[in-house]
C-alpha positions as CSV (number, residue, x, y, z in Angstrom):
1,M,25.4,-29.0,-42.9
2,V,22.6,-27.9,-40.6
3,D,20.0,-30.6,-40.1
4,I,16.5,-29.0,-39.6
5,R,14.0,-31.5,-38.3
6,E,10.5,-31.5,-37.0
7,L,10.1,-32.1,-33.2
8,D,8.0,-35.0,-32.1
9,E,4.6,-34.3,-30.5
10,S,5.7,-35.2,-27.0
11,T,8.6,-32.8,-27.1
12,V,6.4,-30.0,-28.5
13,E,3.9,-30.5,-25.7
14,R,6.4,-30.4,-23.0
15,I,8.0,-27.2,-24.4
16,A,4.6,-25.6,-24.7
17,A,3.6,-26.7,-21.2
18,G,6.7,-24.8,-19.8
19,E,5.2,-21.5,-20.9
20,V,2.1,-22.1,-18.8
21,V,3.4,-24.3,-16.0
22,E,6.5,-22.7,-14.5
23,R,6.1,-23.9,-10.9
24,P,3.5,-25.3,-8.6
25,A,1.9,-21.8,-8.2
26,S,1.3,-21.8,-12.0
27,V,-0.8,-24.9,-11.6
28,V,-2.8,-23.5,-8.7
29,K,-3.4,-20.3,-10.6
30,E,-4.9,-22.1,-13.6
31,L,-7.1,-24.4,-11.5
32,V,-8.4,-21.6,-9.2
33,E,-9.2,-19.5,-12.3
34,N,-11.1,-22.4,-13.8
35,S,-13.1,-22.8,-10.5
36,L,-14.0,-19.1,-10.4
37,D,-15.0,-19.2,-14.1
38,A,-17.2,-22.2,-13.3
39,D,-19.4,-20.0,-11.0
40,A,-18.1,-21.7,-7.8
41,S,-19.1,-20.3,-4.4
42,R,-16.5,-22.4,-2.7
43,V,-12.9,-23.1,-3.7
44,E,-10.6,-25.3,-1.6
45,G,-7.0,-25.5,-2.3
46,G,-4.4,-27.9,-0.8
47,V,-0.8,-28.6,-1.5
48,E,1.9,-30.9,-0.2
49,A,5.6,-30.3,-0.1
50,G,5.1,-26.8,-1.5
51,G,3.1,-28.2,-4.4
52,R,5.8,-30.3,-6.0
53,E,4.3,-33.6,-4.7
54,R,0.6,-32.9,-4.7
55,I,-1.9,-30.1,-5.5
56,R,-5.6,-30.3,-5.1
57,V,-8.3,-27.7,-6.0
58,A,-11.9,-28.5,-5.4
59,D,-15.0,-26.4,-6.1
60,D,-18.8,-26.5,-6.2
61,G,-19.0,-25.0,-9.7
62,I,-21.1,-26.1,-12.6
63,G,-19.0,-29.3,-13.2
64,M,-18.6,-31.2,-16.5
65,T,-20.1,-34.1,-18.3
66,E,-17.9,-37.0,-19.5
67,E,-17.8,-35.6,-23.0
68,A,-16.8,-32.2,-21.7
69,V,-14.0,-33.4,-19.4
70,R,-12.5,-35.5,-22.2
71,R,-12.3,-32.4,-24.4
72,A,-11.1,-30.2,-21.5
73,V,-7.7,-32.0,-21.3
74,E,-7.1,-31.7,-25.1
75,Q,-4.9,-28.9,-26.4
76,H,-6.5,-25.5,-27.3
77,T,-10.0,-26.5,-26.2
78,T,-12.1,-24.1,-24.1
79,S,-15.7,-23.1,-23.3
80,K,-14.8,-19.4,-22.8
81,I,-14.2,-18.0,-26.3
82,R,-15.2,-19.2,-29.7
83,D,-12.9,-17.4,-32.1
84,I,-10.6,-14.4,-32.6
85,G,-13.6,-12.1,-32.5
86,D,-14.2,-12.9,-28.9
87,L,-10.6,-12.3,-28.1
88,E,-10.5,-8.9,-29.9
89,G,-13.8,-7.9,-28.3
90,G,-12.5,-8.4,-24.8
91,V,-12.2,-11.5,-22.6
92,G,-14.8,-11.6,-19.8
93,T,-13.4,-14.8,-18.1
94,L,-10.2,-15.4,-16.2
95,G,-9.2,-18.2,-18.5
96,F,-9.5,-18.3,-22.3
97,R,-6.4,-19.9,-23.8
98,G,-7.6,-23.5,-23.7
99,E,-4.2,-24.7,-22.5
100,A,-4.4,-25.2,-18.7
101,L,-5.4,-28.8,-18.1
102,H,-3.6,-30.0,-21.2
103,A,-0.4,-28.3,-20.1
104,I,-0.6,-29.5,-16.5
105,G,-1.3,-33.1,-17.6
106,A,1.7,-33.0,-19.9
107,V,4.2,-32.6,-17.1
108,S,2.5,-34.4,-14.2
109,R,0.0,-37.1,-13.2
110,L,-3.4,-35.6,-13.3
111,T,-6.8,-36.8,-12.0
112,V,-10.1,-34.9,-12.7
113,R,-13.3,-35.8,-10.9
114,T,-16.3,-33.9,-12.0
115,R,-20.1,-34.0,-11.9
116,P,-22.5,-31.4,-13.4
117,R,-24.3,-29.3,-10.8
118,A,-28.1,-29.8,-10.3
119,D,-29.0,-26.5,-11.8
120,Q,-27.5,-27.6,-15.1
121,T,-29.7,-29.1,-17.8
122,V,-27.8,-32.4,-17.8
123,D,-29.1,-35.1,-15.4
124,A,-25.9,-36.8,-14.1
125,P,-26.5,-39.1,-11.1
126,R,-22.8,-40.0,-11.2
127,G,-19.7,-38.2,-12.0
128,T,-16.7,-38.9,-14.2
129,E,-13.1,-39.6,-13.3
130,L,-10.4,-39.0,-15.9
131,R,-6.7,-39.6,-15.4
132,V,-3.8,-38.2,-17.5
133,E,-0.2,-39.1,-17.2
134,G,2.5,-37.3,-19.1
135,G,0.0,-35.9,-21.6
136,D,-1.8,-39.3,-22.3
137,V,-5.3,-40.1,-21.1
138,T,-4.9,-43.4,-19.2
139,S,-8.5,-43.9,-18.0
140,V,-12.0,-42.5,-18.1
141,E,-14.7,-44.1,-15.9
142,P,-17.8,-43.3,-13.9
143,T,-17.3,-42.4,-10.3
144,G,-19.3,-41.2,-7.3
145,C,-18.3,-37.6,-6.5
146,P,-20.0,-34.4,-5.3
147,E,-21.2,-31.8,-7.8
148,G,-18.5,-29.5,-9.1
149,T,-14.9,-30.4,-10.0
150,T,-11.9,-31.6,-8.1
151,V,-8.5,-31.7,-9.8
152,E,-5.6,-33.4,-8.2
153,M,-2.0,-33.2,-9.6
154,T,0.9,-35.3,-8.3
155,D,4.6,-35.5,-9.2
156,L,5.0,-32.2,-11.0
157,F,7.7,-32.3,-13.7
158,Y,8.3,-36.0,-13.0
159,N,9.0,-36.4,-16.8
160,V,11.0,-33.1,-17.1
161,P,13.8,-33.6,-14.6
162,A,15.7,-30.5,-15.6
163,R,12.7,-28.3,-14.7
164,R,12.0,-30.2,-11.4
165,K,15.6,-29.8,-10.4
166,Y,15.2,-26.0,-10.4
167,L,12.2,-25.8,-8.2
168,K,13.0,-24.0,-4.9
169,Q,12.6,-25.3,-1.4
170,D,9.1,-26.2,-0.2
171,A,8.7,-23.0,1.8
172,T,9.4,-20.8,-1.2
173,E,7.2,-22.7,-3.6
174,F,4.4,-22.6,-1.0
175,A,4.9,-18.8,-0.7
176,H,4.2,-18.5,-4.3
177,V,1.1,-20.8,-4.1
178,N,-0.2,-18.9,-1.2
179,T,0.1,-15.5,-2.9
180,V,-1.9,-16.8,-5.9
181,V,-4.8,-18.1,-3.8
182,T,-4.9,-15.1,-1.5
183,S,-4.9,-12.7,-4.4
184,Y,-8.0,-14.3,-5.8
185,A,-9.6,-14.5,-2.3
186,L,-9.2,-10.7,-2.0
187,A,-10.7,-10.2,-5.5
188,N,-13.7,-12.5,-4.8
189,P,-15.0,-11.9,-1.3
190,D,-18.3,-13.5,-2.2
191,V,-16.5,-16.9,-2.7
192,A,-15.3,-18.9,0.3
193,V,-11.6,-19.6,-0.4
194,S,-9.3,-21.7,1.7
195,L,-5.8,-23.1,1.5
196,T,-4.0,-25.8,3.3
197,H,-0.3,-26.8,3.3
198,D,0.7,-30.3,4.4
199,G,-2.7,-30.6,6.1
200,R,-2.6,-27.3,8.0
201,E,-5.0,-24.6,7.1
202,T,-3.2,-21.4,6.1
203,F,-6.2,-19.1,5.7
204,A,-9.9,-19.2,4.9
205,T,-12.4,-16.5,3.9
206,T,-16.1,-16.7,4.6
207,G,-17.5,-15.9,1.2
208,G,-19.8,-13.3,2.9
209,G,-19.0,-10.6,0.3
210,D,-17.3,-8.2,2.7
211,R,-13.9,-7.3,1.2
212,R,-12.6,-5.9,4.5
213,E,-13.3,-9.3,6.1
214,A,-11.4,-11.0,3.4
215,V,-8.5,-8.6,4.0
216,M,-8.6,-9.5,7.7
217,A,-8.5,-13.2,6.9
218,V,-5.5,-12.7,4.6
219,Y,-3.5,-9.9,6.2
220,G,-4.7,-9.8,9.8
221,R,-6.8,-7.4,12.0
222,D,-4.3,-4.5,12.1
223,V,-4.2,-4.1,8.3
224,A,-7.9,-4.6,7.9
225,R,-8.6,-1.8,10.5
226,S,-6.3,0.6,8.7
227,M,-7.9,0.3,5.3
228,V,-9.5,3.2,3.7
229,D,-12.3,2.8,1.1
230,V,-11.6,4.0,-2.5
231,E,-14.6,4.5,-4.7
232,A,-14.5,6.7,-7.8
233,T,-16.3,6.7,-11.1
234,V,-16.4,8.8,-14.1
235,D,-20.2,8.8,-14.1
236,D,-20.5,10.5,-10.7
237,G,-17.7,13.0,-11.4
238,T,-15.4,11.6,-8.7
239,L,-13.0,10.3,-11.3
240,P,-11.5,12.3,-14.2
241,G,-12.2,11.2,-17.7
242,G,-10.0,8.5,-19.2
243,P,-9.8,4.9,-20.2
244,L,-11.1,3.7,-16.7
245,D,-14.8,3.8,-15.9
246,G,-14.1,3.4,-12.2
247,V,-11.5,2.7,-9.5
248,S,-12.5,1.0,-6.3
249,G,-11.0,-1.0,-3.4
250,L,-9.1,-0.5,-0.2
251,V,-5.8,1.3,0.6
252,S,-4.0,1.4,3.9
253,H,-3.4,4.3,6.3
254,P,0.1,5.7,5.6
255,E,1.3,4.3,8.9
256,T,0.5,0.8,7.8
257,N,3.1,0.0,5.3
258,R,5.7,-2.5,4.1
259,A,9.2,-2.4,2.6
260,S,8.0,-3.9,-0.7
261,R,5.4,-2.6,-3.2
262,E,4.2,-6.2,-3.8
263,Y,1.4,-5.8,-1.3
264,V,-0.1,-3.3,-3.7
265,S,-2.4,-5.8,-5.4
266,T,-4.0,-4.6,-8.6
267,Y,-6.8,-6.0,-10.6
268,V,-8.2,-5.2,-14.0
269,N,-11.8,-6.2,-14.6
270,G,-11.4,-8.6,-11.7
271,R,-8.2,-10.2,-13.0
272,Y,-5.1,-10.0,-10.9
273,V,-2.3,-8.4,-13.0
274,T,1.1,-7.0,-12.4
275,A,0.2,-3.5,-13.5
276,D,3.2,-1.3,-12.7
277,A,1.4,1.8,-13.9
278,V,-1.3,1.3,-11.3
279,R,1.0,0.3,-8.5
280,D,3.2,3.4,-9.1
281,A,0.2,5.6,-9.2
282,V,-1.0,4.3,-5.8
283,V,2.4,5.0,-4.2
284,E,2.6,8.4,-5.8
285,A,-0.8,9.3,-4.3
286,Y,0.7,9.1,-0.8
287,D,3.1,11.9,-1.7
288,T,5.5,12.5,1.3
289,Q,3.4,10.5,3.8
290,L,5.6,7.4,3.0
291,A,9.3,7.1,3.4
292,P,11.1,6.3,0.1
293,D,11.5,2.7,1.1
294,R,8.0,2.1,2.3
295,Y,4.8,1.0,0.5
296,P,1.2,0.8,1.5
297,F,-1.2,-2.2,1.4
298,A,-3.7,-1.9,-1.4
299,V,-6.4,-4.0,-3.0
300,L,-7.4,-1.9,-6.0
301,F,-9.7,-2.6,-8.9
302,C,-9.7,-0.9,-12.2
303,D,-12.8,-1.2,-14.4
304,L,-12.9,-0.4,-18.1
305,P,-14.5,-1.8,-21.2
306,A,-13.0,-5.3,-21.9
307,G,-12.0,-4.3,-25.4
308,D,-9.9,-1.4,-24.2
309,V,-7.2,-3.5,-22.5
310,D,-5.2,-6.4,-23.9
311,V,-4.9,-9.3,-21.5
312,N,-3.5,-11.7,-24.1
313,V,0.1,-10.5,-23.7
314,H,1.6,-13.6,-22.0
315,P,0.5,-17.3,-21.6
316,R,0.3,-16.8,-17.8
317,K,-2.1,-13.8,-18.3
318,L,-0.4,-11.7,-15.7
319,E,0.5,-8.7,-17.9
320,V,-1.8,-6.3,-19.6
321,R,-1.3,-3.7,-22.3
322,W,-2.9,-0.3,-21.9
323,S,-3.7,1.9,-24.9
324,K,-3.4,5.1,-22.8
325,E,-1.2,4.1,-19.8
326,E,-0.4,7.7,-18.6
327,E,-4.1,8.5,-18.4
328,V,-4.7,5.3,-16.4
329,R,-1.9,6.3,-14.0
330,Q,-3.5,9.8,-13.5
331,Q,-6.9,8.4,-12.9
332,V,-5.7,5.9,-10.3
333,Q,-3.6,8.5,-8.5
334,T,-6.5,10.9,-8.3
335,A,-8.8,8.3,-6.9
336,V,-6.4,7.3,-4.2
337,E,-5.5,10.9,-3.3
338,N,-9.1,11.8,-2.9
339,A,-9.8,8.8,-0.7
340,L,-6.9,9.7,1.6
341,Q,-7.7,13.4,1.7
342,K,-11.3,12.6,2.6
343,E,-9.9,10.8,5.7
344,G,-7.4,13.6,6.4
345,L,-4.5,11.2,6.0
346,L,-2.5,13.2,3.5
347,R,-2.1,16.0,6.0
348,S,-1.2,13.6,8.9
349,S,1.9,14.5,10.8
350,A,2.0,11.3,12.8
351,P,5.4,9.7,13.2
352,R,6.2,7.1,10.5
353,G,7.7,4.4,12.7
354,R,6.2,2.3,15.4
355,S,8.0,0.2,18.0
356,A,8.9,-3.4,17.2
357,S,6.2,-4.7,19.6
358,E,3.6,-2.7,17.7
359,Q,4.4,-4.3,14.4
360,T,2.2,-7.1,13.0
361,K,4.2,-10.1,11.9
362,I,2.8,-11.1,8.6
363,E,4.7,-14.2,7.8
364,P,6.4,-17.3,9.4
365,S,10.2,-17.1,9.4
366,S,10.9,-20.0,7.0
367,A,10.5,-18.5,3.6
368,S,13.1,-15.7,3.7
369,E,15.9,-18.3,4.1
370,D,15.2,-19.3,0.5
371,A,14.9,-16.1,-1.4
372,D,13.9,-16.5,-5.0
373,E,14.9,-14.2,-7.8
374,S,12.4,-15.5,-10.4
375,E,9.1,-13.7,-11.3
376,T,6.1,-14.9,-9.4
377,E,2.5,-15.2,-10.4
378,S,1.1,-12.8,-7.9
379,P,1.8,-10.7,-4.8
380,D,3.5,-12.6,-2.0
381,T,1.1,-13.2,0.8
382,T,2.7,-16.1,2.6
383,G,1.7,-14.5,5.9
384,R,-1.9,-14.1,5.0
385,S,-2.8,-16.8,7.4
386,R,-4.6,-17.6,10.6
387,T,-1.2,-17.5,12.3
388,A,-0.7,-13.9,11.1
389,K,-4.2,-13.1,12.2
390,S,-3.4,-14.4,15.7
391,E,-0.3,-12.3,15.8
392,A,-2.3,-9.3,14.9
393,D,-4.7,-9.9,17.7
394,R,-1.9,-10.2,20.2
395,T,-0.4,-7.0,18.8
396,D,-3.6,-5.1,19.3
397,N,-3.4,-5.8,23.0
398,A,0.4,-5.2,23.2
399,T,0.2,-1.7,21.6
400,Q,-1.7,-0.3,24.6
401,D,1.3,-0.7,26.8
402,V,4.1,0.2,24.4
403,G,2.7,3.1,22.4
404,N,5.5,5.5,23.4
405,S,8.3,3.2,22.4
406,K,10.7,4.8,19.8
407,S,12.4,1.7,18.4
408,D,11.4,0.4,15.0
409,E,12.2,-2.7,13.1
410,T,11.6,-2.9,9.4
411,D,11.4,-5.9,7.2
412,P,14.2,-6.5,4.6
413,S,13.0,-5.3,1.2
414,R,12.7,-7.6,-1.8
415,S,13.1,-7.1,-5.5
416,S,9.7,-6.3,-6.8
417,P,9.3,-9.2,-9.3
418,S,9.6,-11.8,-6.6
419,R,7.2,-11.8,-3.7
420,S,8.6,-14.6,-1.6
421,Q,12.1,-13.2,-1.2
422,S,11.6,-11.6,2.2
423,T,8.2,-13.0,3.2
424,A,9.4,-15.0,6.1
425,S,10.9,-12.2,8.3
426,S,8.9,-9.2,7.0
427,E,6.8,-7.2,9.4
428,T,4.2,-4.5,9.0
429,T,4.4,-1.1,10.4
430,S,0.9,-0.1,11.5
431,T,-1.1,2.4,13.5
432,P,-2.3,1.3,16.9
């Protein structure tokens, strides 16, 4: 006889947390989104041992009162929507499910220090420190802390050993973390975003509002120089009619490319998503200017009424559902084609390959030794770092002497769902 029983609350919480918290990068994604939703102008991320041992995200956002932070770690509590009507009308924030802090706290040891910002109505001379362990609040007490919120997580999956056992090597887990943070840095050039790993700064943007500068901080000088502006709207007649009101961003010169489409970063209403229809449309716009196994760099934004796209497809909020996907594809392809044609790049007959010494090394060589077949949160940008930027600077000087070289090294391609599979040894083919 089959025995049907009700699961205890602790087991239910850990199962539910697994849908939101898959790996360290999942934690970082939720915390960075919270910071951006809190109107932060500065977001600092730091991880140790790839994020499995420690994750810290600090911001200068609006902060929380003691009452608010107590509620924030409860399940299904949020300040971002009120009811199903808000969800059906379109979500205007990055987070909305009310699960992040509760899910993180259920599978780790979590500390939140927060203090309301001065421009808030609450007068809070001191902040609040709240600690959670395995889903239970262990302490709440006043503390001295700066305005904004700092969240620290340690010992991820300490109480779910089966999940912890399947985490990858530190280099791979950090590759996923890095791609999450860099994706949001590219989407928010007006926010100063930085990331450190084991105390070493990986990259930092200035928050000056210039997207090309953000691209340089993330991808390096060569890629930033090769970028072409895309700007098309239905209102001014530069974009054909359809679900999208506008398409904007940056795409690279055909000569600056990679062996994986995962550097085609796509955003819908400011949210990073894995929108295959948009990625495919970008690649198709290049027509024959790219070899079959090469893909451009792109940071592309699709704007449309919030109610015309469903972002509530998966707990990790990476997927969207279009009502008219083919029309979206056509609009994006047209916008990118027009941008490339304006620069005369679709008619370029320049040779595709460059010599090995002309290539910009994007990433350190450690991550590819631990290729990961699982789906990642966002595009792999392990090499979006100061180290990569320095490599790009040296490459600029080297190309003056080797411009006639005919050899060409290409990076090993990866399966598209996982961005960290070839990040370590991948190199960018770019124009001088």
